[in-house]
C-alpha positions as CSV (number, residue, x, y, z in Angstrom):
1,M,-16.1,-5.4,-48.7
2,L,-14.9,-2.6,-46.9
3,V,-12.1,-0.9,-48.3
4,I,-10.1,1.9,-46.5
5,N,-6.7,3.4,-47.0
6,T,-6.1,3.4,-43.3
7,E,-4.3,0.8,-40.6
8,S,-7.4,0.0,-38.6
9,V,-11.2,1.0,-38.7
10,P,-12.7,2.7,-36.0
11,G,-15.5,1.0,-34.1
12,K,-14.2,-2.8,-35.4
13,E,-12.0,-5.1,-34.4
14,I,-9.8,-6.9,-36.7
15,V,-9.9,-10.8,-35.7
16,K,-7.8,-12.4,-38.6
17,I,-5.3,-10.7,-40.5
18,L,-5.1,-12.8,-44.4
19,G,-2.2,-11.2,-46.5
20,L,-1.3,-9.0,-49.0
21,V,-3.7,-8.8,-51.9
22,Q,-3.1,-7.2,-55.2
23,G,-4.4,-6.2,-58.5
24,N,-2.5,-4.7,-61.7
25,T,-3.3,-3.5,-65.0
26,I,-0.9,-2.5,-67.8
27,R,-2.3,0.2,-70.0
28,A,-1.1,1.3,-73.1
29,K,-1.6,4.7,-75.0
30,H,-4.2,4.9,-78.0
31,A,-1.8,6.9,-80.8
32,G,-5.2,9.2,-81.2
33,R,-5.7,10.4,-77.3
34,D,-1.5,10.9,-77.5
35,F,-1.8,12.8,-80.1
36,M,-4.7,14.9,-78.6
37,A,-2.9,15.2,-75.7
38,G,-0.2,16.5,-77.1
39,L,-2.4,19.4,-79.6
40,K,-3.9,20.0,-75.7
41,N,-0.5,20.4,-74.0
42,I,0.0,23.5,-76.7
43,V,-2.9,25.3,-75.1
44,G,-2.9,23.7,-71.9
45,G,-6.0,22.5,-69.9
46,E,-6.9,18.7,-68.5
47,L,-6.1,15.4,-70.4
48,T,-9.1,14.2,-70.3
49,A,-8.6,10.9,-72.4
50,Y,-5.7,10.3,-70.0
51,T,-7.8,11.1,-67.0
52,E,-10.3,8.5,-68.1
53,L,-7.6,6.1,-68.6
54,L,-6.2,6.0,-65.5
55,T,-9.6,6.0,-63.9
56,E,-10.5,2.7,-65.1
57,A,-7.1,1.3,-64.7
58,R,-7.9,2.4,-61.3
59,R,-11.2,0.2,-61.2
60,E,-9.5,-2.7,-62.7
61,A,-6.5,-2.7,-60.9
62,M,-9.1,-2.4,-57.3
63,Q,-11.5,-4.8,-58.7
64,R,-8.7,-7.4,-59.1
65,M,-7.7,-6.8,-55.7
66,L,-11.1,-7.4,-54.3
67,N,-11.4,-10.3,-56.2
68,Q,-8.4,-11.6,-54.2
69,A,-9.6,-10.7,-51.0
70,E,-12.8,-12.1,-51.8
71,E,-11.3,-15.3,-52.8
72,L,-9.2,-15.5,-49.6
73,G,-12.7,-14.6,-47.3
74,A,-12.1,-11.3,-46.2
75,N,-14.6,-8.8,-45.2
76,A,-12.3,-5.8,-45.7
77,V,-9.1,-4.3,-47.2
78,L,-6.8,-1.8,-45.1
79,N,-4.0,0.1,-46.0
80,V,-5.2,0.5,-49.2
81,R,-2.2,2.0,-51.9
82,F,-2.4,2.8,-55.8
83,T,1.5,3.3,-57.3
84,T,2.0,3.7,-61.1
85,S,5.2,2.9,-62.9
86,A,6.4,2.9,-66.5
87,I,6.4,-0.7,-68.8
88,T,7.9,0.5,-71.5
89,A,7.5,4.0,-73.3
90,G,3.6,4.2,-73.8
91,A,2.5,1.9,-71.5
92,A,2.3,2.3,-67.9
93,E,1.3,-0.3,-64.9
94,L,-1.2,0.7,-62.2
95,Y,-0.8,-1.3,-59.4
96,A,-3.3,-1.4,-56.1
97,Y,-2.5,-3.1,-52.6
98,G,-3.8,-3.5,-49.0
99,T,-4.0,-5.9,-46.5
100,A,-6.6,-8.1,-46.5
101,V,-8.3,-8.8,-43.1
102,V,-12.0,-9.7,-41.4
103,V,-13.3,-7.6,-39.1
104,V,-16.2,-7.3,-36.6
105,E,-18.1,-4.9,-34.5
106,S,-16.1,-4.2,-31.4
């Protein structure tokens, strides 16, 4: 399945728009990760535990979005976007969305 963050695909024609597809996941901080991140804040540098957490969350949200697109019969998802929001203290949602379409070679 083609996944792209633009509204069109060079060399392809959109023959059917199937609608909005979305996927999300809500992740909470692990107490151990949070403690280690606090220590890392003192000396600086990348918070790798959080980087890994967000990478996993992005993959899961994207896969859920693609599963929904597949169910609709899409072969591409255009204009893909990601957003995050705080749900509660220590938990955040990662949300992926785009437009499911059928494209063909033009």
